[in-house]
C-alpha positions as CSV (number, residue, x, y, z in Angstrom):
1,X,91.1,16.7,198.1
2,X,93.9,14.7,196.3
3,X,92.9,16.3,193.0
4,X,93.1,19.8,194.6
5,X,96.5,19.1,196.0
6,X,97.8,17.8,192.6
7,X,96.5,20.9,190.9
8,X,98.2,23.1,193.5
9,X,101.5,21.1,193.1
10,X,101.4,21.5,189.3
11,X,100.7,25.2,189.5
12,X,103.5,25.8,192.1
13,X,106.1,23.9,190.0
14,X,105.1,25.5,186.7
15,X,104.6,29.2,187.8
16,X,105.7,30.4,184.4
17,X,102.7,28.9,182.7
18,X,100.4,31.0,184.8
19,X,102.2,34.3,184.4
20,X,99.7,37.0,183.4
21,X,101.4,40.4,183.2
22,X,100.0,43.8,184.0
23,X,99.8,46.4,181.2
24,X,103.1,48.0,182.2
25,X,104.9,44.6,182.4
26,X,103.7,43.8,178.9
27,X,105.0,47.1,177.7
28,X,108.4,46.3,179.2
29,X,108.5,42.8,177.6
30,X,107.4,44.0,174.2
31,X,110.1,46.6,174.0
32,X,112.7,43.8,174.2
33,X,111.9,42.8,170.6
34,X,113.4,46.1,169.3
35,X,115.4,47.7,172.2
36,X,118.7,46.3,173.4
37,X,118.7,48.1,176.7
38,X,115.6,48.3,178.9
39,X,114.9,49.9,182.2
40,X,111.8,49.0,184.3
41,X,111.7,51.9,186.8
42,X,108.9,51.4,189.3
43,X,108.0,51.8,192.9
44,X,108.4,49.2,195.6
45,X,106.5,46.0,195.5
46,X,104.8,46.8,192.1
47,X,106.0,43.8,190.1
48,X,109.2,44.9,188.4
49,X,111.4,42.0,189.7
50,X,108.6,39.6,188.8
51,X,108.6,40.9,185.3
52,X,112.4,40.6,185.0
53,X,112.3,37.0,186.4
54,X,109.4,35.9,184.2
55,X,111.2,37.1,181.0
56,X,114.5,35.5,182.0
57,X,112.8,32.2,182.7
58,X,111.2,32.3,179.2
59,X,114.5,32.8,177.6
60,X,116.2,30.1,179.7
61,X,113.5,27.5,179.0
62,X,112.5,28.5,175.5
63,X,108.9,28.4,176.7
64,X,107.2,31.5,175.3
65,X,103.5,32.0,175.7
66,X,101.1,32.7,172.8
67,X,100.8,36.3,173.8
68,X,104.5,36.9,173.8
69,X,105.7,39.8,171.6
70,X,109.1,40.4,173.1
71,X,112.6,39.1,172.3
72,X,113.3,35.5,171.7
73,X,116.3,33.2,171.4
74,X,116.6,30.4,168.9
75,X,119.2,28.4,170.9
76,X,120.0,28.0,174.6
77,X,121.3,31.2,176.1
78,X,123.9,32.0,178.7
79,X,122.3,34.7,181.0
80,X,123.5,36.6,184.0
81,X,121.4,38.0,186.9
82,X,122.7,40.2,189.6
83,X,122.0,42.6,192.4
84,X,123.9,44.8,195.0
85,X,125.1,42.0,197.3
86,X,125.2,38.2,197.3
87,X,122.3,38.3,199.8
88,X,120.2,40.6,197.7
89,X,120.9,38.5,194.6
90,X,119.8,35.4,196.5
91,X,116.7,37.0,198.0
92,X,115.5,38.6,194.8
93,X,116.5,37.3,191.3
94,X,117.4,33.9,192.5
95,X,114.2,33.6,194.6
96,X,112.0,34.7,191.7
97,X,113.7,32.3,189.3
98,X,114.3,29.2,191.5
99,X,112.1,29.5,194.6
100,X,112.7,30.1,198.4
101,X,116.5,30.1,198.9
102,X,116.4,28.4,202.4
103,X,113.9,25.7,201.3
104,X,115.7,23.5,198.8
105,X,112.7,21.2,198.7
106,X,110.8,24.1,197.1
107,X,113.4,24.9,194.4
108,X,111.4,24.7,191.2
109,X,108.6,26.8,192.5
110,X,110.0,30.0,191.0
111,X,109.5,31.0,187.4
112,X,111.9,28.3,186.1
113,X,109.7,25.1,186.2
114,X,110.9,22.2,188.4
115,X,111.2,19.9,185.4
116,X,113.6,22.3,183.7
117,X,116.2,22.5,186.5
118,X,118.9,20.1,185.4
119,X,121.7,21.0,187.8
120,X,122.9,23.7,190.1
121,X,126.1,24.8,191.9
122,X,126.3,26.7,195.1
123,X,128.3,29.8,195.6
124,X,130.9,30.3,198.3
125,X,130.5,32.6,201.3
126,X,126.7,33.3,201.3
127,X,124.3,30.7,202.6
128,X,121.9,29.3,200.0
129,X,123.3,31.5,197.2
130,X,123.7,29.7,193.9
131,X,126.5,30.3,191.6
132,X,124.7,29.0,188.5
133,X,121.9,26.8,187.4
134,X,121.7,24.6,184.3
135,X,118.2,24.8,182.7
136,X,116.7,22.5,180.1
137,X,115.8,24.6,177.1
138,X,113.0,23.3,174.9
139,X,113.5,25.3,171.7
140,X,110.9,24.8,168.9
141,X,110.5,23.7,165.3
142,X,113.7,22.3,163.9
143,X,115.7,23.6,166.9
144,X,117.1,20.8,169.1
145,X,116.6,21.0,172.8
146,X,119.7,21.8,174.9
147,X,120.8,23.4,178.2
148,X,120.9,27.0,179.0
149,X,122.7,28.5,182.0
150,X,121.8,31.3,184.5
151,X,124.7,32.6,186.5
152,X,124.2,34.9,189.6
153,X,126.4,38.0,190.2
154,X,126.8,40.7,192.8
155,X,127.9,44.3,192.3
156,X,129.8,44.4,195.6
157,X,132.4,42.0,194.0
158,X,133.6,44.7,191.7
159,X,133.9,45.2,188.0
160,X,136.5,42.4,187.6
161,X,133.9,39.8,188.5
162,X,131.8,41.1,185.7
163,X,134.5,40.5,183.1
164,X,135.0,37.2,181.3
165,X,132.9,35.3,178.8
166,X,130.4,36.4,176.2
167,X,126.9,36.1,177.5
168,X,123.5,36.6,175.8
169,X,121.9,38.8,178.3
170,X,122.3,40.5,181.7
171,X,119.6,41.3,184.2
172,X,120.4,44.0,186.8
173,X,117.9,43.8,189.7
174,X,118.5,47.0,191.6
175,X,120.5,49.9,190.2
176,X,124.1,49.1,189.4
177,X,127.1,51.4,189.5
178,X,127.9,52.8,186.0
179,X,131.1,50.7,185.6
180,X,129.2,47.5,186.5
181,X,126.5,48.3,184.0
182,X,128.9,49.1,181.3
183,X,131.0,46.0,181.9
184,X,128.0,43.7,182.0
185,X,126.6,45.2,178.8
186,X,129.9,44.7,177.1
187,X,129.8,41.0,177.8
188,X,126.7,40.8,175.5
189,X,128.3,42.5,172.5
190,X,128.8,39.2,170.7
191,X,125.8,37.5,172.2
192,X,122.9,36.0,170.2
193,X,121.1,39.3,170.1
194,X,124.0,41.6,170.3
195,X,123.8,43.9,173.3
196,X,120.9,42.8,175.5
197,X,120.3,44.0,179.0
198,X,117.4,44.7,181.3
199,X,117.2,46.6,184.6
200,X,114.5,46.5,187.2
201,X,114.7,48.9,190.2
202,X,113.2,51.7,192.3
203,X,115.3,54.8,191.7
204,X,116.3,55.6,195.2
205,X,119.8,56.8,194.2
206,X,118.2,59.8,192.4
207,X,119.4,61.1,189.0
208,X,122.4,58.9,188.7
209,X,124.4,58.5,185.5
210,X,122.7,55.1,184.9
211,X,119.2,56.6,185.3
212,X,120.2,59.6,183.2
213,X,121.5,57.3,180.4
214,X,117.9,56.2,179.9
215,X,115.7,59.1,180.7
216,X,117.8,62.2,180.0
217,X,120.1,61.3,177.2
218,X,122.0,64.0,175.3
219,X,120.4,64.8,172.0
220,X,123.4,63.7,170.0
221,X,124.2,60.6,172.1
222,X,124.8,57.6,169.9
223,X,122.6,54.6,170.8
224,X,119.7,56.4,172.5
225,X,117.3,54.7,170.0
226,X,118.4,51.4,171.4
227,X,117.1,52.2,174.9
228,X,113.6,52.0,176.4
229,X,112.3,52.9,179.9
230,X,109.0,51.7,181.4
231,X,107.8,53.7,184.3
232,X,105.3,52.1,186.6
233,X,103.5,53.8,189.6
234,X,101.4,52.2,192.3
235,X,98.3,53.2,190.3
236,X,99.5,50.8,187.6
237,X,99.7,47.8,190.0
238,X,96.5,46.0,189.4
239,X,96.7,43.8,192.5
240,X,96.1,46.8,194.9
241,X,92.7,48.3,195.8
242,X,92.5,52.1,196.0
243,X,92.3,51.8,199.8
244,X,95.4,49.7,199.9
245,X,97.3,52.1,197.6
246,X,96.4,55.0,199.9
247,X,97.6,53.1,202.9
248,X,100.9,52.0,201.3
249,X,101.7,55.5,200.1
250,X,101.0,57.0,203.5
251,X,103.3,54.5,205.1
252,X,106.4,55.9,203.3
253,X,108.4,58.8,204.5
254,X,107.3,62.0,202.7
255,X,110.7,62.5,201.1
256,X,110.7,58.9,199.7
257,X,107.1,58.8,198.7
258,X,107.5,59.6,195.0
259,X,110.4,57.2,194.5
260,X,108.9,54.3,196.4
261,X,105.3,54.6,195.2
262,X,105.8,56.1,191.7
263,X,109.3,55.1,190.6
264,X,110.3,58.8,190.3
265,X,114.1,59.4,190.8
266,X,114.8,61.2,194.1
267,X,116.2,64.5,193.0
268,X,116.3,66.2,196.5
269,X,117.1,69.9,196.5
270,X,117.9,69.8,192.7
271,X,114.3,69.3,191.6
272,X,112.8,72.4,190.0
273,X,109.2,71.8,191.1
274,X,109.5,70.4,194.7
275,X,105.8,69.6,195.0
276,X,104.0,66.3,195.5
277,X,102.5,65.1,192.2
278,X,99.2,64.3,194.0
279,X,98.9,68.0,194.8
280,X,98.8,69.1,191.2
281,X,97.0,66.2,189.4
282,X,93.3,66.4,188.7
283,X,91.0,64.0,186.9
284,X,90.0,65.3,183.4
285,X,86.8,67.2,183.1
286,X,84.9,69.2,180.4
287,X,86.3,72.7,180.2
288,X,83.6,75.3,180.8
289,X,82.8,77.2,177.6
290,X,83.6,80.6,179.2
291,X,87.2,79.6,180.1
292,X,89.8,80.9,177.6
293,X,92.4,78.5,176.3
294,X,95.7,78.6,174.5
295,X,98.0,76.2,172.7
296,X,101.8,76.4,173.0
297,X,104.6,74.9,171.0
298,X,108.3,74.2,171.6
299,X,110.1,73.5,168.4
300,X,112.6,70.8,168.0
301,X,114.1,68.1,165.8
302,X,116.8,66.0,167.5
303,X,115.1,67.0,170.8
304,X,111.4,66.7,170.4
305,X,108.8,69.2,169.2
306,X,106.3,69.5,172.1
307,X,102.9,71.1,172.6
308,X,100.4,71.7,175.4
309,X,96.8,72.9,175.7
310,X,96.2,75.3,178.6
311,X,92.8,76.2,180.0
312,X,92.5,79.3,182.3
313,X,89.9,79.6,185.0
314,X,90.2,83.4,185.3
315,X,87.8,83.7,188.2
316,X,90.1,81.6,190.4
317,X,93.3,82.3,188.4
318,X,94.0,78.6,187.9
319,X,95.8,77.2,184.9
320,X,95.0,73.6,183.8
321,X,97.3,71.6,181.5
322,X,94.6,69.6,179.6
323,X,96.6,68.0,176.7
324,X,100.2,67.3,175.9
325,X,102.2,66.1,172.8
326,X,105.8,65.3,172.1
327,X,107.5,63.9,168.9
328,X,111.0,64.1,167.6
329,X,112.4,64.2,164.1
330,X,109.1,65.1,162.3
331,X,108.1,68.0,160.2
332,X,105.6,70.8,160.8
333,X,103.2,69.0,158.5
334,X,103.2,66.0,160.8
335,X,103.0,68.0,164.0
336,X,100.2,70.2,162.7
337,X,98.1,67.3,161.6
338,X,98.4,65.9,165.2
339,X,97.5,69.2,166.8
340,X,94.7,70.6,164.7
341,X,92.1,68.2,166.2
342,X,92.7,70.2,169.5
343,X,90.6,72.9,167.8
344,X,91.0,75.1,164.8
345,X,90.0,78.1,166.9
346,X,92.9,77.7,169.3
347,X,95.7,80.4,169.3
348,X,99.2,79.1,169.5
349,X,102.2,80.6,171.4
350,X,105.7,79.8,170.2
351,X,109.3,80.5,171.3
352,X,111.9,82.9,169.9
353,X,113.5,80.3,167.6
354,X,110.3,80.2,165.6
355,X,111.5,83.4,163.9
356,X,114.7,81.7,162.7
357,X,114.7,81.0,158.9
358,X,115.0,77.4,157.9
359,X,116.9,75.9,155.0
360,X,113.7,76.4,153.0
361,X,113.9,80.1,153.7
362,X,110.7,80.3,155.8
363,X,110.5,80.6,159.5
364,X,109.0,77.8,161.6
365,X,106.0,79.9,162.8
366,X,105.0,80.6,159.2
367,X,105.3,76.9,158.3
368,X,102.9,76.0,161.1
369,X,100.6,78.8,160.0
370,X,100.6,77.4,156.5
371,X,99.4,74.1,157.9
372,X,96.3,75.7,159.5
373,X,97.5,76.5,163.1
374,X,96.5,79.9,164.3
375,X,99.9,81.1,165.3
376,X,100.2,84.3,167.3
377,X,102.0,87.1,165.4
378,X,104.9,87.4,167.9
379,X,107.0,85.1,169.9
380,X,106.1,84.3,173.5
381,X,107.0,87.1,176.0
382,X,105.6,88.4,179.3
383,X,103.4,91.5,179.1
384,X,106.5,93.7,179.7
385,X,108.3,92.1,176.7
386,X,110.7,89.9,178.8
387,X,111.1,86.1,178.3
388,X,113.2,85.0,181.2
389,X,113.3,81.3,181.8
390,X,113.7,81.7,185.5
391,X,110.8,84.1,185.7
392,X,108.5,81.7,183.9
393,X,109.6,78.7,186.0
394,X,109.1,80.8,189.2
395,X,105.6,81.7,188.0
396,X,104.8,78.1,187.4
397,X,106.2,77.0,190.8
398,X,104.3,79.7,192.7
399,X,101.1,78.5,191.1
400,X,101.8,74.9,192.0
401,X,102.5,75.9,195.6
402,X,99.3,77.9,195.9
403,X,97.0,75.5,194.1
404,X,96.8,77.5,190.9
405,X,98.5,75.1,188.5
406,X,96.8,71.8,187.8
407,X,97.5,69.0,185.4
408,X,95.1,66.5,183.9
409,X,96.0,62.9,184.9
410,X,96.0,62.0,181.2
411,X,99.0,64.3,180.5
412,X,101.6,61.6,181.1
413,X,104.3,63.4,179.1
414,X,104.0,66.5,181.2
415,X,104.1,64.6,184.5
416,X,107.1,62.5,183.3
417,X,109.1,65.6,182.5
418,X,108.1,67.3,185.8
419,X,109.6,64.3,187.7
420,X,113.0,64.8,186.0
421,X,113.2,68.5,185.7
422,X,116.1,69.5,187.9
423,X,119.0,71.8,188.5
424,X,122.7,71.1,188.6
425,X,125.1,73.6,190.2
426,X,122.0,75.9,190.5
427,X,121.2,75.9,186.8
428,X,118.3,74.2,185.2
429,X,119.4,71.3,183.1
430,X,118.0,71.8,179.6
431,X,117.3,68.2,178.8
432,X,114.0,66.4,178.6
433,X,112.1,69.6,179.2
434,X,110.2,70.1,176.0
435,X,106.6,69.8,177.2
436,X,107.5,71.9,180.3
437,X,109.0,74.6,178.0
438,X,105.8,74.6,175.9
439,X,103.8,75.1,179.1
440,X,106.0,78.1,180.0
441,X,105.4,79.7,176.7
442,X,101.7,79.2,177.1
443,X,101.7,80.7,180.6
444,X,103.6,83.7,179.4
445,X,101.0,84.4,176.7
446,X,97.9,83.6,178.7
447,X,96.7,87.1,178.0
448,X,96.1,86.0,174.4
449,X,94.0,82.9,175.4
450,X,90.5,82.9,173.9
451,X,87.2,81.1,174.5
452,X,86.0,78.5,171.9
453,X,83.7,80.4,169.5
454,X,83.2,80.5,165.7
455,X,86.2,81.5,163.7
456,X,84.3,84.5,162.3
457,X,84.1,86.1,165.7
458,X,87.7,85.6,166.9
459,X,89.0,88.5,168.9
460,X,92.5,88.8,170.1
461,X,91.9,92.2,171.6
462,X,93.3,94.1,168.7
463,X,96.1,91.6,168.0
464,X,96.3,90.3,164.5
465,X,96.6,86.6,164.2
466,X,99.5,85.4,161.9
C-alpha cells in the first residue's frame, strides 16, 4: 500500500515524464523545430491545451524526452502564456503547467514537476492567479543549470500589457485578437529562436484574421513558410471510444458541431458548402470496374497545383472523390510522377489556363501530356461550352444536399479546403481552393470519364485524346 502511494505521488509530481502524445500532438510538436508560428486548431477537450502545456514545460525545465523532435532551447528561456481573461489564464495554461489553482498543496502536479518550481508570485485582482513562476532549468552537456521564467498574461488587459521585454516564446491558449497576437510575437523577435509562438484553440470566432493568417494566407504573403497549422478532430482523440465520440458530438448544438468536434472555423452564412461533413464522408471502398473515372488538375505555382480522382456511379448519379493531391512550387515533371500511379488509362480534365504558353513556349497541358498523362484535348467546360464557377459550385452543392456527392475519408486535403471555402460580400474567396477547383473541372467533364480498361481499347466517344 505504501509503495503504491509513493508511486502515485511520484507520478503526480512528475507528470511531464509520463506525457505520451497522440499522433496529432506529435505533429504539432515536431513542427516547432522548423516553424516559428504554430497553430493547434482542434475541437473541445481533444488535448490541444495539454500539448501546449507539455511543450512549454519541456522548454522551461530543459527536460526533453528521447522521442522529442521539436524545438529546443540551450539556455533557460523566458516564456509567456496567456488566455482571454485572468480567470481563463488561471484555469487553463496555469492549471496545466502548475496544478489546480485553488489547491496550493497540489502545485507541482501540472506539467512542471514539483522539484522544478523554485519560486512564484501571485497576480493582483484574480484569486489564485499567478503572475510568474521561476522554474529550475536543467540544461544538458556543458550547459550550466539555471532558472527559467513563465509569466502569465490576459488578452483583456489590452495590447499595452503585452509590450515590454524580449521573450523567447509566447503561448496563446484560446484565440487572441490580431493586435495582441502581433504584439506578443514581436516580443520574440530577438529571443533565443527568433520569432517563436504557439496557439491552441477551438476556432469559435470563425474565419478571423488570426485564423486566416495560418490557413488562408495570400499567395505572395511574406513569411507563410514560417507557419504551420495542425488540425485535430474528435476522431484523432485516442482517449475516446466510438460510442463516446458519437455521444459528445450529439451533445453540441448543430451550428457549433463542426467547430467544437472537428476544429473547423465557424463560417456561418459565408460557407459555400453548408453541409455537415459527416453527410458527405464515406469510408474508402474498391471502385466497381464498370464505374467510369476521370482525373482533374488545377495548375499552380505560388498557389499549389492540385488534382483529384473522381469515380461516377452512373446508375445512381453519385460522384465520389477518391483521391486528392496538392503541391506548390513544383514542375509538371514532379506532379506527373506523383499522379501517374493513379492509372495510365485515366483521362485528365484541366482548366483554361492550361492553354497559356509558358516561358518555354509550350502550354501546360502539353507539358503534362509529354510526361505521360492522358490529357483531354480541350479545357474543361460544361456540355454547352460554358465554364461558370458559380454553375460548377452550385452543381456540387446540389449533389451534396441530395446525397450525390461523396468524399473518401482519406481525402484529407479536399475536406480541409471544404471547411474553409467561403464567401465574402457574396463572392467566393479564391484562396485555398485548389483541390476544390480541380473537383469542379472533373465534374464539368464527367461526360469524358472512362472505365479502367486496356489502353488499346480506349474510347472517348469520338474525342481524340491529346
